N, CA, C and O atoms as CSV, one atom per row, in Angstrom:
chain,resi,resn,atom,element,x,y,z
A,1,MET,N,N,3.436,30.221,-67.178
A,1,MET,CA,C,2.443,29.606,-67.609
A,1,MET,C,C,1.959,28.169,-66.843
A,1,MET,O,O,2.622,27.141,-66.974
A,2,ILE,N,N,0.795,28.222,-66.076
A,2,ILE,CA,C,0.433,26.622,-65.656
A,2,ILE,C,C,-0.766,26.411,-66.777
A,2,ILE,O,O,-1.621,27.170,-67.233
A,3,ASP,N,N,-0.381,24.834,-67.039
A,3,ASP,CA,C,-1.150,24.466,-68.008
A,3,ASP,C,C,-1.964,23.055,-67.445
A,3,ASP,O,O,-1.152,22.140,-67.306
A,4,GLU,N,N,-3.018,22.759,-67.177
A,4,GLU,CA,C,-3.608,21.489,-66.610
A,4,GLU,C,C,-3.882,20.942,-67.976
A,4,GLU,O,O,-4.387,21.551,-68.919
A,5,LEU,N,N,-3.446,19.614,-67.938
A,5,LEU,CA,C,-3.307,18.705,-69.203
A,5,LEU,C,C,-4.062,17.375,-68.702
A,5,LEU,O,O,-3.991,16.927,-67.557
A,6,THR,N,N,-4.726,16.878,-69.664
A,6,THR,CA,C,-5.144,15.353,-69.599
A,6,THR,C,C,-4.845,14.737,-70.842
A,6,THR,O,O,-5.299,15.106,-71.926
A,7,TYR,N,N,-3.911,13.597,-70.617
A,7,TYR,CA,C,-3.542,12.836,-71.713
A,7,TYR,C,C,-4.168,11.752,-71.841
A,7,TYR,O,O,-4.227,11.012,-70.859
A,8,HIS,N,N,-4.720,11.414,-72.917
A,8,HIS,CA,C,-5.703,10.527,-73.318
A,8,HIS,C,C,-5.136,8.938,-73.860
A,8,HIS,O,O,-4.686,8.917,-75.006
A,9,TYR,N,N,-5.142,8.025,-73.315
A,9,TYR,CA,C,-4.512,6.927,-73.609
A,9,TYR,C,C,-5.428,5.768,-73.862
A,9,TYR,O,O,-6.575,5.905,-73.435
A,10,GLU,N,N,-5.185,4.855,-74.368
A,10,GLU,CA,C,-6.180,3.635,-74.748
A,10,GLU,C,C,-6.421,3.266,-73.234
A,10,GLU,O,O,-5.489,3.129,-72.441
A,11,GLY,N,N,-7.545,3.141,-72.949
A,11,GLY,CA,C,-8.039,2.491,-71.439
A,11,GLY,C,C,-8.001,3.618,-70.210
A,11,GLY,O,O,-8.655,3.384,-69.194
A,12,MET,N,N,-7.378,4.602,-70.300
A,12,MET,CA,C,-6.926,5.506,-69.023
A,12,MET,C,C,-6.621,6.745,-69.472
A,12,MET,O,O,-6.147,6.835,-70.605
A,13,ASP,N,N,-6.784,7.672,-68.856
A,13,ASP,CA,C,-6.683,9.280,-68.849
A,13,ASP,C,C,-5.357,9.562,-67.837
A,13,ASP,O,O,-5.400,8.990,-66.748
A,14,ILE,N,N,-4.419,10.239,-68.071
A,14,ILE,CA,C,-3.365,10.723,-67.301
A,14,ILE,C,C,-3.559,12.248,-67.034
A,14,ILE,O,O,-3.583,13.033,-67.981
A,15,ASP,N,N,-3.705,12.687,-65.683
A,15,ASP,CA,C,-3.987,14.084,-65.544
A,15,ASP,C,C,-2.491,14.632,-64.968
A,15,ASP,O,O,-1.926,14.112,-64.006
A,16,ALA,N,N,-1.986,15.712,-65.693
A,16,ALA,CA,C,-0.625,16.570,-65.282
A,16,ALA,C,C,-0.755,18.028,-65.055
A,16,ALA,O,O,-1.661,18.601,-65.659
A,17,VAL,N,N,-0.135,18.575,-64.429
A,17,VAL,CA,C,0.117,20.050,-64.442
A,17,VAL,C,C,1.482,20.413,-64.819
A,17,VAL,O,O,2.419,20.002,-64.134
A,18,LEU,N,N,1.718,21.293,-66.052
A,18,LEU,CA,C,3.004,21.875,-66.453
A,18,LEU,C,C,3.093,23.175,-65.990
A,18,LEU,O,O,2.119,23.923,-66.074
A,19,ILE,N,N,4.178,23.547,-65.495
A,19,ILE,CA,C,4.554,24.825,-65.302
A,19,ILE,C,C,5.709,25.418,-66.129
A,19,ILE,O,O,6.698,24.722,-66.359
A,20,ILE,N,N,5.627,26.544,-66.534
A,20,ILE,CA,C,6.796,26.826,-67.426
A,20,ILE,C,C,6.994,28.553,-67.000
A,20,ILE,O,O,6.137,29.437,-66.990
A,21,CYS,N,N,8.153,28.610,-66.735
A,21,CYS,CA,C,8.486,30.105,-66.509
A,21,CYS,C,C,9.788,30.631,-67.128
A,21,CYS,O,O,10.872,30.065,-66.993
A,22,HIS,N,N,9.587,31.768,-67.823
A,22,HIS,CA,C,11.010,32.272,-68.308
A,22,HIS,C,C,11.201,34.035,-67.811
A,22,HIS,O,O,10.226,34.780,-67.710
A,23,TYR,N,N,12.077,34.309,-67.647
A,23,TYR,CA,C,12.478,35.899,-67.452
A,23,TYR,C,C,13.739,36.101,-67.370
A,23,TYR,O,O,14.516,35.401,-66.721
A,24,PRO,N,N,14.093,37.306,-68.182
A,24,PRO,CA,C,15.185,37.961,-68.352
A,24,PRO,C,C,16.194,37.948,-67.045
A,24,PRO,O,O,15.805,38.184,-65.902
A,25,VAL,N,N,17.438,37.660,-67.375
A,25,VAL,CA,C,18.472,37.759,-66.343
A,25,VAL,C,C,19.336,39.055,-66.506
A,25,VAL,O,O,19.631,39.912,-65.673
A,26,THR,N,N,19.661,38.936,-67.874
A,26,THR,CA,C,20.408,40.144,-68.170
A,26,THR,C,C,19.694,40.717,-69.672
A,26,THR,O,O,18.725,40.142,-70.168
A,27,ALA,N,N,20.276,41.816,-70.234
A,27,ALA,CA,C,19.772,42.106,-71.591
A,27,ALA,C,C,20.042,40.865,-72.515
A,27,ALA,O,O,19.219,40.711,-73.416
A,28,ASN,N,N,20.868,40.134,-72.448
A,28,ASN,CA,C,21.336,39.195,-73.373
A,28,ASN,C,C,20.885,37.790,-72.876
A,28,ASN,O,O,21.143,36.860,-73.640
A,29,SER,N,N,20.341,37.539,-71.877
A,29,SER,CA,C,20.192,36.194,-71.343
A,29,SER,C,C,18.940,35.962,-70.530
A,29,SER,O,O,18.535,36.895,-69.836
A,30,PHE,N,N,18.352,34.932,-70.543
A,30,PHE,CA,C,16.901,34.611,-69.872
A,30,PHE,C,C,17.318,33.139,-68.898
A,30,PHE,O,O,18.265,32.380,-69.105
A,31,LYS,N,N,16.296,33.049,-67.823
A,31,LYS,CA,C,16.054,31.736,-67.117
A,31,LYS,C,C,14.972,31.133,-67.639
A,31,LYS,O,O,13.928,31.760,-67.818
A,32,LEU,N,N,15.104,29.859,-67.938
A,32,LEU,CA,C,13.947,29.175,-68.395
A,32,LEU,C,C,13.913,27.959,-67.287
A,32,LEU,O,O,14.921,27.262,-67.168
A,33,GLN,N,N,12.754,27.704,-66.477
A,33,GLN,CA,C,12.312,26.891,-65.661
A,33,GLN,C,C,10.900,26.163,-66.160
A,33,GLN,O,O,9.951,26.627,-66.792
A,34,TYR,N,N,11.149,24.825,-65.618
A,34,TYR,CA,C,9.851,24.151,-65.889
A,34,TYR,C,C,9.485,23.084,-64.842
A,34,TYR,O,O,10.288,22.625,-64.029
A,35,GLY,N,N,8.407,22.795,-64.929
A,35,GLY,CA,C,8.326,21.419,-64.018
A,35,GLY,C,C,6.979,20.937,-64.384
A,35,GLY,O,O,6.137,21.625,-64.962
A,36,ILE,N,N,6.806,19.526,-63.952
A,36,ILE,CA,C,5.569,18.852,-64.164
A,36,ILE,C,C,5.280,17.891,-63.272
A,36,ILE,O,O,6.153,17.129,-62.856
A,37,VAL,N,N,3.731,17.815,-62.797
A,37,VAL,CA,C,3.464,16.873,-61.910
A,37,VAL,C,C,2.596,16.165,-62.434
A,37,VAL,O,O,1.706,16.735,-63.066
A,38,VAL,N,N,2.598,14.763,-62.331
A,38,VAL,CA,C,1.656,14.061,-63.006
A,38,VAL,C,C,0.961,12.958,-62.060
A,38,VAL,O,O,1.640,12.286,-61.284
A,39,LYS,N,N,-0.379,12.820,-62.167
A,39,LYS,CA,C,-0.878,12.133,-61.193
A,39,LYS,C,C,-0.902,10.547,-61.820
A,39,LYS,O,O,-1.230,10.165,-62.943
A,40,ARG,N,N,-0.380,9.713,-60.536
A,40,ARG,CA,C,-0.146,8.417,-60.815
A,40,ARG,C,C,-1.451,7.722,-61.070
A,40,ARG,O,O,-2.349,7.875,-60.243
A,41,ALA,N,N,-1.696,6.805,-62.366
A,41,ALA,CA,C,-2.645,6.176,-62.913
A,41,ALA,C,C,-2.788,5.010,-61.894
A,41,ALA,O,O,-1.791,4.479,-61.405
A,42,ASP,N,N,-4.153,4.596,-61.563
A,42,ASP,CA,C,-4.385,3.387,-60.863
A,42,ASP,C,C,-3.950,1.915,-61.809
A,42,ASP,O,O,-3.699,0.821,-61.302
A,43,GLN,N,N,-3.945,2.153,-62.916
A,43,GLN,CA,C,-3.760,1.066,-64.003
A,43,GLN,C,C,-2.216,0.945,-64.132
A,43,GLN,O,O,-1.816,-0.061,-64.718
A,44,LEU,N,N,-1.258,1.855,-63.653
A,44,LEU,CA,C,0.383,1.626,-63.858
A,44,LEU,C,C,0.823,1.559,-62.328
A,44,LEU,O,O,0.413,2.240,-61.388
A,45,SER,N,N,1.780,0.536,-62.348
A,45,SER,CA,C,2.449,0.300,-60.938
A,45,SER,C,C,3.335,1.551,-61.086
A,45,SER,O,O,3.469,2.318,-62.040
A,46,GLY,N,N,3.975,1.531,-59.703
A,46,GLY,CA,C,5.008,2.506,-59.277
A,46,GLY,C,C,6.077,2.634,-60.450
A,46,GLY,O,O,6.321,3.710,-60.995
A,47,ALA,N,N,6.750,1.314,-60.819
A,47,ALA,CA,C,7.724,1.016,-61.357
A,47,ALA,C,C,7.564,1.581,-62.870
A,47,ALA,O,O,8.511,2.085,-63.474
A,48,GLU,N,N,6.346,1.451,-63.380
A,48,GLU,CA,C,5.922,1.825,-64.736
A,48,GLU,C,C,5.877,3.469,-64.851
A,48,GLU,O,O,6.087,4.136,-65.864
A,49,GLY,N,N,5.594,3.867,-63.720
A,49,GLY,CA,C,5.547,5.532,-63.718
A,49,GLY,C,C,6.850,6.106,-63.539
A,49,GLY,O,O,7.225,7.161,-64.051
A,50,GLU,N,N,7.480,5.407,-62.837
A,50,GLU,CA,C,9.118,5.812,-62.818
A,50,GLU,C,C,9.806,5.617,-64.227
A,50,GLU,O,O,10.666,6.410,-64.610
A,51,GLU,N,N,9.450,4.674,-64.889
A,51,GLU,CA,C,9.842,4.434,-66.372
A,51,GLU,C,C,9.804,5.433,-67.238
A,51,GLU,O,O,10.712,5.888,-67.933
A,52,THR,N,N,8.223,5.878,-67.112
A,52,THR,CA,C,7.551,6.814,-67.805
A,52,THR,C,C,8.269,8.355,-67.747
A,52,THR,O,O,8.397,9.150,-68.678
A,53,ALA,N,N,8.692,8.502,-66.328
A,53,ALA,CA,C,9.249,9.773,-65.984
A,53,ALA,C,C,10.811,9.834,-66.455
A,53,ALA,O,O,11.349,10.898,-66.764
A,54,ARG,N,N,11.419,8.683,-66.474
A,54,ARG,CA,C,12.658,8.619,-67.044
A,54,ARG,C,C,12.823,8.723,-68.365
A,54,ARG,O,O,13.870,9.223,-68.778
A,55,LYS,N,N,11.961,8.333,-69.156
A,55,LYS,CA,C,11.703,8.466,-70.510
A,55,LYS,C,C,11.345,10.175,-71.013
A,55,LYS,O,O,11.651,10.733,-72.067
A,56,MET,N,N,10.649,10.669,-69.917
A,56,MET,CA,C,10.514,11.993,-70.457
A,56,MET,C,C,11.695,12.958,-70.362
A,56,MET,O,O,11.674,14.022,-70.981
A,57,GLY,N,N,12.740,12.591,-69.581
A,57,GLY,CA,C,13.892,12.970,-69.761
A,57,GLY,C,C,14.646,12.974,-71.151
A,57,GLY,O,O,15.388,13.889,-71.508
A,58,ASP,N,N,14.427,12.089,-71.729
A,58,ASP,CA,C,14.899,11.954,-73.022
A,58,ASP,C,C,14.319,12.686,-74.390
A,58,ASP,O,O,14.752,12.432,-75.514
A,59,PHE,N,N,13.382,13.532,-74.137
A,59,PHE,CA,C,12.641,14.087,-75.074
A,59,PHE,C,C,13.722,14.921,-76.080
A,59,PHE,O,O,14.786,15.345,-75.628
A,60,ILE,N,N,13.395,15.075,-77.245
A,60,ILE,CA,C,14.157,15.644,-78.068
A,60,ILE,C,C,13.362,16.883,-78.912
A,60,ILE,O,O,12.164,16.699,-79.127
A,61,ARG,N,N,13.824,17.815,-79.273
A,61,ARG,CA,C,13.471,18.589,-80.303
A,61,ARG,C,C,12.793,18.291,-81.552
A,61,ARG,O,O,13.570,17.875,-82.412
A,62,ILE,N,N,11.492,18.383,-81.938
A,62,ILE,CA,C,11.153,17.920,-83.122
A,62,ILE,C,C,11.169,19.280,-83.959
A,62,ILE,O,O,10.636,20.272,-83.462
A,63,GLY,N,N,11.716,19.343,-85.109
A,63,GLY,CA,C,11.937,20.344,-86.078
A,63,GLY,C,C,10.682,21.200,-86.548
A,63,GLY,O,O,10.568,22.416,-86.699
A,64,ASN,N,N,9.692,20.062,-86.746
A,64,ASN,CA,C,8.676,20.725,-87.336
A,64,ASN,C,C,7.150,19.960,-86.839
A,64,ASN,O,O,6.491,19.263,-87.611
A,65,PRO,N,N,6.787,20.224,-85.523
A,65,PRO,CA,C,5.960,19.424,-84.922
A,65,PRO,C,C,4.571,19.881,-85.508
A,65,PRO,O,O,4.381,20.955,-86.079
A,66,LEU,N,N,3.569,18.838,-85.265
A,66,LEU,CA,C,2.289,19.205,-85.812
A,66,LEU,C,C,1.666,19.888,-84.628
A,66,LEU,O,O,1.622,19.260,-83.570
A,67,LEU,N,N,1.252,20.927,-84.683
A,67,LEU,CA,C,0.360,21.985,-83.582
A,67,LEU,C,C,-1.039,22.115,-83.749
A,67,LEU,O,O,-1.587,22.230,-84.845
A,68,CYS,N,N,-1.522,22.100,-82.826
A,68,CYS,CA,C,-2.948,22.932,-82.794
A,68,CYS,C,C,-2.988,24.379,-81.946
A,68,CYS,O,O,-2.153,24.781,-81.136
A,69,GLU,N,N,-4.084,24.959,-82.339
A,69,GLU,CA,C,-4.109,26.622,-81.649
A,69,GLU,C,C,-3.900,26.611,-80.328
A,69,GLU,O,O,-3.577,27.736,-79.947
A,70,GLU,N,N,-3.953,25.655,-79.283
A,70,GLU,CA,C,-3.880,25.700,-78.104
A,70,GLU,C,C,-2.443,25.472,-77.566
A,70,GLU,O,O,-2.157,25.679,-76.387
A,71,ASP,N,N,-1.457,24.988,-78.593
A,71,ASP,CA,C,-0.211,24.772,-78.277
A,71,ASP,C,C,0.538,26.292,-77.989
A,71,ASP,O,O,1.567,26.359,-77.316
A,72,GLY,N,N,-0.071,27.421,-78.548
A,72,GLY,CA,C,0.289,28.617,-78.456
A,72,GLY,C,C,1.450,28.874,-79.678
A,72,GLY,O,O,1.563,28.140,-80.661
A,73,PRO,N,N,2.289,30.078,-79.403
A,73,PRO,CA,C,3.113,30.760,-80.617
A,73,PRO,C,C,4.641,29.833,-80.519
A,73,PRO,O,O,5.759,30.340,-80.434
A,74,VAL,N,N,4.383,28.635,-80.551
A,74,VAL,CA,C,5.757,27.667,-80.548
A,74,VAL,C,C,6.967,28.142,-81.355
A,74,VAL,O,O,8.116,28.264,-80.931
A,75,TYR,N,N,6.464,28.420,-82.739
A,75,TYR,CA,C,7.423,28.755,-83.580
A,75,TYR,C,C,8.266,30.052,-83.165
A,75,TYR,O,O,9.483,30.150,-83.005
A,76,GLN,N,N,7.335,30.946,-83.048
A,76,GLN,CA,C,7.725,32.572,-82.505
A,76,GLN,C,C,8.786,32.168,-81.338
A,76,GLN,O,O,9.942,32.590,-81.295
A,77,LEU,N,N,8.230,31.333,-80.457
A,77,LEU,CA,C,9.262,31.130,-79.296
A,77,LEU,C,C,10.398,30.523,-79.544
A,77,LEU,O,O,11.416,30.863,-78.941
A,78,ARG,N,N,10.405,29.559,-80.442
A,78,ARG,CA,C,11.564,28.933,-80.823
A,78,ARG,C,C,12.569,29.832,-81.429
A,78,ARG,O,O,13.763,29.705,-81.159
A,79,ARG,N,N,12.148,30.694,-82.202
A,79,ARG,CA,C,12.898,31.665,-82.913
A,79,ARG,C,C,13.391,32.722,-81.938
A,79,ARG,O,O,14.485,33.198,-82.244
A,80,ARG,N,N,12.971,33.073,-81.115
A,80,ARG,CA,C,13.421,33.919,-80.116
A,80,ARG,C,C,14.377,33.175,-79.047
A,80,ARG,O,O,15.393,33.735,-78.634
A,81,TYR,N,N,14.024,31.968,-78.647
A,81,TYR,CA,C,15.005,31.080,-77.750
A,81,TYR,C,C,16.296,30.669,-78.621
A,81,TYR,O,O,17.424,30.669,-78.129
A,82,GLU,N,N,16.093,30.400,-79.647
A,82,GLU,CA,C,17.381,30.228,-80.664
A,82,GLU,C,C,18.487,30.986,-80.450
A,82,GLU,O,O,19.599,30.483,-80.293
A,83,GLN,N,N,18.246,32.321,-80.427
A,83,GLN,CA,C,19.254,33.362,-80.400
A,83,GLN,C,C,20.130,33.144,-79.118
A,83,GLN,O,O,21.227,33.702,-79.107
A,84,PHE,N,N,19.764,32.404,-78.056
A,84,PHE,CA,C,20.663,32.330,-76.933
A,84,PHE,C,C,21.316,31.213,-77.056
A,84,PHE,O,O,22.210,31.173,-76.210
A,85,HIS,N,N,21.285,30.161,-77.804
A,85,HIS,CA,C,21.839,29.094,-78.162
A,85,HIS,C,C,22.694,28.936,-79.213
A,85,HIS,O,O,23.079,27.827,-79.582
A,86,VAL,N,N,23.141,30.351,-79.915
A,86,VAL,CA,C,24.253,30.220,-81.140
A,86,VAL,C,C,25.245,31.245,-80.606
A,86,VAL,O,O,25.078,31.956,-79.616
A,87,ASP,N,N,26.339,31.210,-81.442
A,87,ASP,CA,C,27.424,32.115,-81.410
A,87,ASP,C,C,26.547,33.490,-81.705
A,87,ASP,O,O,25.472,33.452,-82.305
A,88,VAL,N,N,27.107,34.627,-81.238
A,88,VAL,CA,C,26.446,35.892,-81.560
A,88,VAL,C,C,26.808,36.367,-83.113
A,88,VAL,O,O,26.073,37.136,-83.732
A,89,ALA,N,N,27.828,35.904,-83.571
A,89,ALA,CA,C,27.887,36.128,-85.165
A,89,ALA,C,C,27.163,35.426,-86.037
A,89,ALA,O,O,27.179,35.503,-87.266
A,90,ASP,N,N,26.352,34.547,-85.152
A,90,ASP,CA,C,25.251,33.672,-86.018
A,90,ASP,C,C,23.755,34.000,-85.828
A,90,ASP,O,O,22.786,33.351,-86.224
A,91,VAL,N,N,23.785,35.122,-85.152
A,91,VAL,CA,C,22.271,35.706,-84.918
A,91,VAL,C,C,21.740,36.478,-86.101
A,91,VAL,O,O,22.324,37.411,-86.652
A,92,THR,N,N,20.649,36.015,-86.403
A,92,THR,CA,C,20.101,36.655,-87.727
A,92,THR,C,C,18.928,37.554,-87.360
A,92,THR,O,O,18.491,37.537,-86.210
A,93,PRO,N,N,18.410,38.329,-88.286
A,93,PRO,CA,C,17.530,39.441,-87.801
A,93,PRO,C,C,16.340,38.800,-87.412
A,93,PRO,O,O,15.676,39.271,-86.489
A,94,GLU,N,N,15.885,37.476,-88.184
A,94,GLU,CA,C,14.629,36.925,-87.903
A,94,GLU,C,C,14.552,36.506,-86.226
A,94,GLU,O,O,13.479,36.432,-85.626
A,95,MET,N,N,15.764,36.271,-85.649
A,95,MET,CA,C,15.762,35.507,-84.278
A,95,MET,C,C,15.418,36.608,-83.387
A,95,MET,O,O,15.022,36.299,-82.263
A,96,THR,N,N,15.513,37.980,-83.733
A,96,THR,CA,C,15.301,39.113,-82.759
A,96,THR,C,C,14.005,39.735,-83.120
A,96,THR,O,O,13.618,40.492,-82.230
A,97,GLU,N,N,13.156,39.654,-84.207
A,97,GLU,CA,C,12.179,40.291,-84.564
A,97,GLU,C,C,11.094,40.047,-83.458
A,97,GLU,O,O,10.956,38.906,-83.016
A,98,ARG,N,N,10.488,40.853,-83.095
A,98,ARG,CA,C,9.288,40.793,-81.978
A,98,ARG,C,C,8.162,40.297,-82.511
A,98,ARG,O,O,7.974,40.325,-83.727
A,99,PHE,N,N,7.243,39.760,-81.610
A,99,PHE,CA,C,6.058,39.142,-82.139
A,99,PHE,C,C,5.212,39.461,-80.983
A,99,PHE,O,O,5.665,39.806,-79.892
A,100,GLU,N,N,3.901,39.327,-81.274
A,100,GLU,CA,C,2.695,39.379,-80.121
A,100,GLU,C,C,2.068,38.314,-80.434
A,100,GLU,O,O,1.999,37.861,-81.577
A,101,PHE,N,N,1.468,37.741,-79.248
A,101,PHE,CA,C,0.264,36.418,-79.236
A,101,PHE,C,C,-0.607,36.993,-78.200
A,101,PHE,O,O,-0.282,37.452,-77.105
A,102,GLU,N,N,-1.940,36.871,-78.813
A,102,GLU,CA,C,-3.018,37.644,-78.141
A,102,GLU,C,C,-3.864,36.262,-77.556
A,102,GLU,O,O,-4.145,35.316,-78.292
A,103,LEU,N,N,-4.161,36.314,-76.325
A,103,LEU,CA,C,-4.926,35.127,-76.039
A,103,LEU,C,C,-6.417,35.385,-75.306
A,103,LEU,O,O,-6.413,36.073,-74.286
A,104,ASP,N,N,-7.419,34.965,-75.695
A,104,ASP,CA,C,-8.445,35.338,-75.039
A,104,ASP,C,C,-8.729,34.539,-73.620
A,104,ASP,O,O,-8.885,33.318,-73.634
A,105,THR,N,N,-8.783,35.269,-72.446
A,105,THR,CA,C,-8.509,34.572,-71.179
A,105,THR,C,C,-10.007,34.613,-70.598
A,105,THR,O,O,-10.082,34.306,-69.408
A,106,ALA,N,N,-11.192,34.936,-71.230
A,106,ALA,CA,C,-12.378,34.838,-70.754
A,106,ALA,C,C,-12.950,33.657,-70.299
A,106,ALA,O,O,-13.781,33.663,-69.391
A,107,LYS,N,N,-12.542,32.556,-70.902
A,107,LYS,CA,C,-13.198,31.365,-70.550
A,107,LYS,C,C,-12.258,30.704,-69.408
A,107,LYS,O,O,-12.850,30.143,-68.486
A,108,PRO,N,N,-10.666,30.725,-69.392
A,108,PRO,CA,C,-10.233,30.356,-68.180
A,108,PRO,C,C,-10.632,31.236,-66.929
A,108,PRO,O,O,-10.992,30.774,-65.846
A,109,ASN,N,N,-10.509,32.617,-67.257
A,109,ASN,CA,C,-11.060,33.589,-65.973
A,109,ASN,C,C,-12.322,33.135,-65.461
A,109,ASN,O,O,-12.430,33.142,-64.235
A,110,ALA,N,N,-13.135,32.806,-66.030
A,110,ALA,CA,C,-14.644,32.259,-65.812
A,110,ALA,C,C,-14.683,30.968,-65.069
A,110,ALA,O,O,-15.506,30.703,-64.192
A,111,ALA,N,N,-13.709,30.170,-65.496
A,111,ALA,CA,C,-13.660,28.785,-64.800
A,111,ALA,C,C,-12.924,28.941,-63.552
A,111,ALA,O,O,-13.127,28.101,-62.675
A,112,TRP,N,N,-11.956,30.055,-63.303
A,112,TRP,CA,C,-11.101,30.382,-62.238
A,112,TRP,C,C,-11.878,30.856,-61.056
A,112,TRP,O,O,-11.713,30.497,-59.890
A,113,CYS,N,N,-12.898,31.858,-61.595
A,113,CYS,CA,C,-13.701,32.449,-60.716
A,113,CYS,C,C,-14.755,31.394,-59.938
A,113,CYS,O,O,-15.015,31.411,-58.735
A,114,GLU,N,N,-15.238,30.561,-60.850
A,114,GLU,CA,C,-16.194,29.429,-60.465
A,114,GLU,C,C,-15.553,28.516,-59.493
A,114,GLU,O,O,-16.223,28.129,-58.535
A,115,GLU,N,N,-14.287,28.119,-59.640
A,115,GLU,CA,C,-13.325,27.638,-58.779
A,115,GLU,C,C,-13.407,28.238,-57.555
A,115,GLU,O,O,-13.797,27.677,-56.531
A,116,VAL,N,N,-13.051,29.351,-57.646
A,116,VAL,CA,C,-12.590,30.361,-56.330
A,116,VAL,C,C,-13.998,30.042,-55.549
A,116,VAL,O,O,-14.055,29.356,-54.528
A,117,GLU,N,N,-15.006,30.588,-56.128
A,117,GLU,CA,C,-16.380,30.612,-55.313
A,117,GLU,C,C,-16.750,29.198,-54.582
A,117,GLU,O,O,-17.235,29.164,-53.451
A,118,GLU,N,N,-16.459,28.011,-55.378
A,118,GLU,CA,C,-16.725,26.801,-54.984
A,118,GLU,C,C,-15.821,26.514,-53.663
A,118,GLU,O,O,-16.252,25.895,-52.690
A,119,ASN,N,N,-14.518,27.045,-53.764
A,119,ASN,CA,C,-13.358,26.904,-52.577
A,119,ASN,C,C,-13.917,27.416,-51.414
A,119,ASN,O,O,-13.970,26.845,-50.325
A,120,LEU,N,N,-14.450,28.838,-51.779
A,120,LEU,CA,C,-14.784,29.672,-50.517
A,120,LEU,C,C,-16.019,29.174,-49.902
A,120,LEU,O,O,-16.176,29.263,-48.684
A,121,GLY,N,N,-16.990,28.604,-50.743
A,121,GLY,CA,C,-18.088,27.785,-50.272
A,121,GLY,C,C,-17.657,26.704,-49.430
A,121,GLY,O,O,-18.036,26.755,-48.260
A,122,ARG,N,N,-17.010,25.829,-49.752
A,122,ARG,CA,C,-16.426,24.715,-48.857
A,122,ARG,C,C,-15.921,25.271,-47.540
A,122,ARG,O,O,-16.258,24.879,-46.423
A,123,ARG,N,N,-15.153,26.140,-47.800
A,123,ARG,CA,C,-14.376,26.832,-46.556
A,123,ARG,C,C,-15.338,27.299,-45.324
A,123,ARG,O,O,-15.163,27.134,-44.117
A,124,THR,N,N,-16.370,27.912,-45.989
A,124,THR,CA,C,-17.318,28.463,-45.071
A,124,THR,C,C,-18.673,27.480,-44.901
A,124,THR,O,O,-19.746,27.746,-44.361
A,125,GLY,N,N,-18.252,26.322,-45.520
A,125,GLY,CA,C,-19.703,25.438,-44.946
A,125,GLY,C,C,-20.678,25.628,-46.031
A,125,GLY,O,O,-21.569,24.789,-46.160
A,126,GLU,N,N,-20.609,26.663,-46.846
A,126,GLU,CA,C,-22.061,26.886,-47.736
A,126,GLU,C,C,-21.826,25.970,-48.962
A,126,GLU,O,O,-20.765,25.472,-49.338
A,127,ARG,N,N,-23.009,25.872,-49.473
A,127,ARG,CA,C,-23.034,25.105,-50.807
A,127,ARG,C,C,-23.072,26.000,-51.922
A,127,ARG,O,O,-24.050,26.746,-51.871
A,128,VAL,N,N,-22.302,26.175,-52.945
A,128,VAL,CA,C,-22.610,27.030,-53.775
A,128,VAL,C,C,-23.115,26.568,-55.286
A,128,VAL,O,O,-23.423,27.418,-56.121
């Protein structure tokens, strides 16, 4: 999943790109990788940016977060991931239940196609 984010703070916006990837390694385990790139705001010094990045490493799990539709199936994913962080004897049927999450990709696909056309237009010197 690639997620372009804009965090709105008092007096400034911070742009970031979050990348999350998970894939099975064996029948009973998976690899979870993530990364984030944040555009440094002109309003912050380099030291303030480094301090913010350090704090991000201290995030903790919130048991009952306030979510919106765009957050996706957080609870279902947590339920699935919990099975990999407990003793086998403690795995409950709820942890292994399957779920489906459907996402309408029409709007992101249209934006992506438009961006591709603009980029191709710049490459060939044409104006789109």
